[in-house]
C-alpha positions in Angstrom: 80.4 84.1 109.7 79.7 84.8 106.1 78.5 88.3 106.9 81.7 89.1 108.7 83.8 87.8 105.8 81.8 90.0 103.4 82.2 93.0 105.6 86.1 92.8 105.7 86.7 93.8 102.1 84.2 96.7 102.4 85.9 98.1 105.4 89.3 97.6 103.8 88.1 99.5 100.7 86.7 102.3 102.7 90.0 102.5 104.6 91.9 102.7 101.4 89.7 105.5 100.1 90.0 107.4 103.4 93.8 107.3 103.1 93.6 108.3 99.5 91.3 111.2 100.3 93.4 112.4 103.3 96.6 112.3 101.2 95.2 114.1 98.2 93.7 116.8 100.5 97.2 117.6 101.7 98.9 117.4 98.2 95.9 119.4 96.8 97.7 122.6 97.8 100.8 121.8 95.6 98.8 120.2 92.7 96.4 123.1 92.5 99.3 125.5 91.8 99.0 124.5 88.1 95.8 125.5 86.4 93.7 125.4 83.2 93.7 129.2 82.5 90.7 129.1 80.2 88.4 127.6 82.9 90.3 129.0 85.9 90.4 125.6 87.5 93.3 123.9 89.1 94.7 120.4 88.5 93.9 119.5 92.1 90.3 120.5 91.7 90.1 118.4 88.5 91.5 115.5 90.4 88.8 115.8 93.1 86.1 116.1 90.5 87.3 112.9 88.9 87.4 111.2 92.3 83.9 112.2 93.4 82.1 109.2 91.6 84.5 106.7 93.3 84.1 108.3 96.7 80.3 108.3 96.4 80.4 104.7 95.4 82.5 103.8 98.4 79.9 104.6 101.1 79.8 108.4 101.0 76.7 109.6 102.9 75.3 113.0 103.7 75.2 112.9 107.5 73.0 115.4 109.3 74.9 117.6 111.7 74.4 121.1 113.1 77.5 122.8 111.8 77.1 121.3 108.3 73.5 122.3 108.2 74.3 125.9 109.1 77.1 126.0 106.5 74.6 124.9 103.9 72.2 127.5 105.1 75.0 130.0 104.8 75.6 128.9 101.2 71.9 129.1 100.3 71.6 132.6 101.8 74.8 133.7 99.9 73.4 132.3 96.7 70.0 134.1 97.1 71.7 137.4 97.9 74.1 137.0 95.0 71.4 136.1 92.5 69.1 139.0 93.6 71.8 141.6 93.1 72.8 139.9 89.8 69.3 140.4 88.5 68.7 143.9 89.9 72.1 145.5 88.9 73.0 145.4 85.2 76.6 146.3 86.1 77.2 142.9 87.6 78.7 140.2 85.4 76.4 137.2 85.8 79.1 134.8 84.7 81.4 135.9 87.5 78.6 135.4 90.1 77.8 131.9 88.9 81.4 131.0 88.7 82.1 132.2 92.3 79.0 130.4 93.7 80.0 127.2 91.9 83.5 127.4 93.4 82.2 128.1 96.9 79.6 125.3 96.7 82.3 122.9 95.6 84.5 123.6 98.6 81.7 123.5 101.1 80.6 120.1 99.7 84.2 118.9 99.7 84.5 119.7 103.4 81.1 118.9 104.8 80.3 115.9 102.7 83.5 114.3 101.6 85.8 115.2 104.5 83.1 114.2 106.9 83.1 110.7 105.4 86.7 110.2 104.4 89.0 112.5 106.3 91.3 110.7 108.7 93.0 113.0 111.2 96.0 110.7 111.9 96.7 109.9 108.3 96.3 113.6 107.2 98.5 114.9 110.0 101.3 112.4 109.2 101.2 113.2 105.5 101.1 117.0 106.2 104.2 116.6 108.4 106.1 114.9 105.6 104.9 117.4 103.0 105.9 120.3 105.3 109.3 118.8 106.0 110.2 118.8 102.3 108.6 122.3 101.8 110.5 123.7 104.8 113.9 122.3 103.7 113.3 123.5 100.2 112.5 127.0 101.4 115.6 127.2 103.6 117.8 125.9 100.7 116.3 128.5 98.3 116.9 131.3 100.8 120.5 130.3 101.7 121.4 129.5 98.1 120.6 133.0 97.0 121.9 134.8 100.1 125.3 133.0 100.1 125.9 132.2 96.4 123.4 134.4 94.6 121.9 131.2 93.0 118.2 130.8 92.3 116.9 127.3 93.0 113.6 126.9 91.0 110.6 125.5 92.7 107.9 125.5 90.0 107.7 123.3 86.9 108.4 125.3 83.7 105.9 124.8 80.9 102.8 124.2 83.1 100.3 127.1 83.3 100.1 128.8 86.7 97.0 131.0 86.7 97.5 133.8 84.2 101.3 133.6 84.5 104.1 131.0 84.2 107.1 129.7 86.2 109.5 131.9 84.1 107.5 135.1 84.8 107.4 134.2 88.6 111.1 133.6 88.6 111.8 136.9 86.8 109.7 138.8 89.3 111.3 137.0 92.3 114.8 137.7 91.1 114.0 141.4 90.3 112.8 141.9 93.9 115.7 139.9 95.3 118.3 141.9 93.4 116.8 145.1 94.8 116.4 143.9 98.4 119.5 141.7 98.6 117.6 138.6 99.6 115.2 136.1 98.0 111.6 135.7 99.2 111.3 131.9 98.6 108.1 130.1 98.1 109.4 126.5 97.9 107.3 124.7 95.3 104.2 126.8 95.9 103.3 130.1 94.2 103.8 132.6 96.9 105.6 132.9 100.3 102.1 133.7 101.8 100.9 130.3 100.7 103.8 128.7 102.5 103.1 130.8 105.5 99.5 129.5 105.6 100.5 125.8 105.3 103.5 125.8 107.6 101.8 127.8 110.4 99.0 125.2 110.3 101.5 122.3 110.5 103.4 124.1 113.2 100.3 124.6 115.4 99.3 120.9 115.0 102.8 119.9 116.2 102.7 122.4 119.1 99.4 120.7 120.1 99.9 117.1 118.9 97.0 114.7 119.4 98.9 111.5 118.4 102.4 110.8 119.6 104.9 113.1 121.3 105.7 116.7 120.5 108.5 116.9 117.9 110.8 119.8 118.8 112.9 119.2 115.7 109.8 119.7 113.5 108.7 122.8 115.5 112.2 124.3 115.0 112.3 123.4 111.3 108.9 124.9 110.5 109.7 128.0 112.6 113.0 128.6 110.7 111.3 128.0 107.3 108.5 130.5 108.2 111.1 133.2 109.0 113.0 132.3 105.8 110.0 133.1 103.6 110.5 136.7 104.8 106.7 137.0 104.5 104.9 139.4 107.0 102.1 136.8 107.1 104.6 134.1 108.1 105.9 136.2 111.0 102.5 137.1 112.2 101.2 133.5 112.0 104.4 132.3 113.8 103.8 134.7 116.6 100.1 133.6 116.8 101.2 129.9 117.1 103.6 130.7 120.0 101.1 133.0 121.6 98.6 130.1 121.7 101.3 127.8 123.1 102.1 130.4 125.8 98.4 130.9 126.6 97.9 127.2 127.1 100.9 126.9 129.3 99.8 129.8 131.5 96.4 128.2 131.9 98.0 125.3 133.9 98.7 127.8 136.8 102.0 126.0 137.4 104.8 128.2 138.6 107.4 126.3 136.5 105.3 126.7 133.4 104.9 130.5 134.0 108.7 130.9 134.5 109.4 128.9 131.3 107.0 131.1 129.2 108.5 134.3 130.6 112.0 133.2 130.0 111.3 132.0 126.5 109.4 135.3 125.8 112.4 137.4 127.0 114.8 135.2 124.9 112.7 135.7 121.8 112.5 139.5 122.3 116.3 139.7 122.7 116.9 137.5 119.7 114.3 139.4 117.6 115.9 142.7 118.6 119.4 141.6 117.6 118.2 140.2 114.3 116.3 143.5 113.6 119.5 145.5 114.2 121.9 143.2 112.4 120.0 141.7 109.5 118.4 143.8 106.7 115.7 141.4 105.6 114.3 141.3 109.2 114.1 145.1 109.1 112.3 144.9 105.7 109.7 142.4 107.1 109.1 144.5 110.2 108.8 147.7 108.3 106.3 146.2 105.9 104.2 145.1 108.9 104.1 148.6 110.4 103.4 150.4 107.1 100.2 148.5 106.4 97.5 151.1 105.6 100.1 153.9 104.9 101.0 153.0 101.3 97.7 153.4 99.5 97.5 150.6 97.0 100.4 148.4 98.2 99.6 144.7 98.2 99.5 144.4 101.9 97.4 147.5 102.4 94.8 146.4 99.8 94.5 143.0 101.3 94.1 144.1 104.9 92.4 147.5 104.7 90.3 147.4 101.6 87.5 145.3 103.1 87.1 147.5 106.1 87.1 150.7 104.0 84.6 149.2 101.5 82.2 147.9 104.2 82.2 151.3 105.8 81.2 152.9 102.5 78.4 150.4 101.7 74.8 151.6 102.1 72.9 150.3 105.2 71.1 147.6 103.2 74.4 146.3 101.9 75.9 146.2 105.4 72.9 144.3 106.6 72.4 141.8 103.8 75.7 141.9 101.9 76.3 142.2 98.2 76.7 138.6 97.3 79.7 136.6 96.1 81.2 137.4 92.7 79.4 140.8 92.6 82.1 143.1 94.0 83.1 145.0 90.9 79.6 145.4 89.6 78.2 146.4 93.0 81.0 149.0 93.4 80.3 150.6 90.0 76.5 150.6 90.6 76.8 152.4 94.0 79.9 154.5 93.1 82.0 153.2 96.0 85.7 154.0 95.5 87.9 153.8 98.5 91.6 154.8 98.7 92.5 151.1 98.4 90.7 150.4 95.1 92.1 148.6 92.1 90.6 147.1 89.0 90.1 143.6 90.4 88.4 141.8 93.3 91.2 141.5 95.9 90.9 141.5 99.7 91.4 139.3 102.7 89.0 136.5 103.6 87.3 137.8 106.7 86.2 141.1 105.4 85.5 139.6 102.0 82.9 137.3 103.6 81.5 140.1 105.7 81.0 142.5 102.7 79.6 139.6 100.6 76.9 138.3 103.1 76.5 141.3 105.4 75.8 141.1 109.1 73.0 138.6 108.7 75.1 136.1 106.7 78.0 136.6 109.1 75.8 135.6 112.1 74.8 132.4 110.3 78.5 131.7 109.6 79.5 132.4 113.2 76.7 130.1 114.4 78.0 127.3 112.1 81.5 127.8 113.5 80.3 127.7 117.1 78.3 124.5 116.5 81.2 122.9 114.8 83.7 123.7 117.6 81.4 122.5 120.4 83.0 119.7 122.3 86.1 119.9 120.1 89.6 119.5 121.4 92.3 122.2 121.9 93.7 121.5 118.4 90.5 122.5 116.6 89.9 125.7 118.7 93.5 126.9 118.3 93.4 126.2 114.6 90.2 128.1 114.2 91.8 131.1 115.9 94.8 130.9 113.6 92.5 130.5 110.6 90.5 133.7 111.5 93.8 135.6 112.0 94.9 134.3 108.6 91.7 135.7 107.1 92.5 139.2 108.2 95.4 139.4 105.8 95.1 136.4 103.3 92.7 135.5 100.6 92.2 131.8 101.7 88.4 131.5 101.1 87.5 128.6 98.8 91.1 127.5 98.3 92.9 124.1 99.0 94.3 125.4 102.3 90.8 126.5 103.3 89.5 122.9 102.7 92.4 121.3 104.6 92.2 123.6 107.7 88.4 123.3 108.0 88.8 119.5 107.7 91.3 119.5 110.6 89.1 121.9 112.6 85.7 120.2 112.3 86.8 116.5 111.9 89.6 116.5 114.4 89.5 115.0 117.9 86.8 116.1 120.4 87.2 116.6 124.1 86.4 113.0 124.9 89.0 111.7 122.4 91.5 114.2 123.7 91.0 113.0 127.3 91.4 109.4 126.3 94.6 110.1 124.5 96.0 112.0 127.6 95.1 109.1 129.9 96.7 106.6 127.4 99.9 108.7 127.4 100.0 108.9 131.2 99.5 105.1 131.4 102.3 104.5 128.9 104.6 106.8 130.9 103.8 105.0 134.2 104.5 101.6 132.5 107.7 102.9 131.0 109.0 104.3 134.3 108.0 101.2 136.3 
């Protein structure tokens, strides 16, 4: 009896810290908007660093698992390659290499040590829904306020540093573009519309494939509208990916009624999309940006999407096989004289090809193995989210960022097939009890 009484406060403490960790992991995305420019570290990352001793004290353990082991092997491999090139090539800035490895290591430990111990799927998904509700409403208000009344609704706190810029500079840039195009590209209370696209498409997918509770059509509609209002090409692509996964899942049921619903909804979306493209200028702008990727030289979208492919194709055979290491891009480029048509004087490319160029074919195989092991026996939510995440990585720089940590936590520590089956049986039993 005494042992049970002693165990209650320990479990309660662990539960409190799990809720704390899950909440902070969601709000991490907004908090990390503001940074310490001198050290290039966000307020959210500082908060996690401060929380680490308390999390370790409250029963944080390093649990042996296949996916985590392969991820740590991936990190060790990347570190070895990075350090070897850092030593061999004098053009490489060793400080940048060490800084990048430190950041990557921090995020991998955050996911595979702390998320494994403290991430709660139900709590995190509920908080993410609430966060996304406010973000979506704010985005829609910003978009309509400028479109109808030419009024800019600020979303960032003035006076706090935001990377190498400020809220005033971001506002000036947004208004300059808006006055040219005739519509605002809102970002809510985040930095960029692309960041909103990453977060909201994740929340939308988790609502399309809910594990707990019923599917909320209101939230699905709200997030869909907000994604369109960002006028981000990324948002439109991610939105289409979410609905494609929904349609694919419906078609897998082989029910005639499901097939008819998917076809009718698909036709409706095509008709609505065609009308919007003809009648609304900002829709034309978004679609045109999508189809001109790769044709504008050093435009932002072209650089993100095409630079990695072009650079990898120009790398020597050893580089393609083993990679060039993280944080070594500019020095490696100068050392081997690689200059593609998408080059600019900073390291800037989408996640997928950034990883491939950094660790080569061998490192990519290790990473794919880790992903495969992590997804084994996982539910539909994790597998669909991983597909969305990889699509995200074709056009977005999400590696070692707050949204990277959040999505990987949902993927690897979400419900497995057994839990998914139990939840479906529970819903079916509740439905039977309700109807009877």
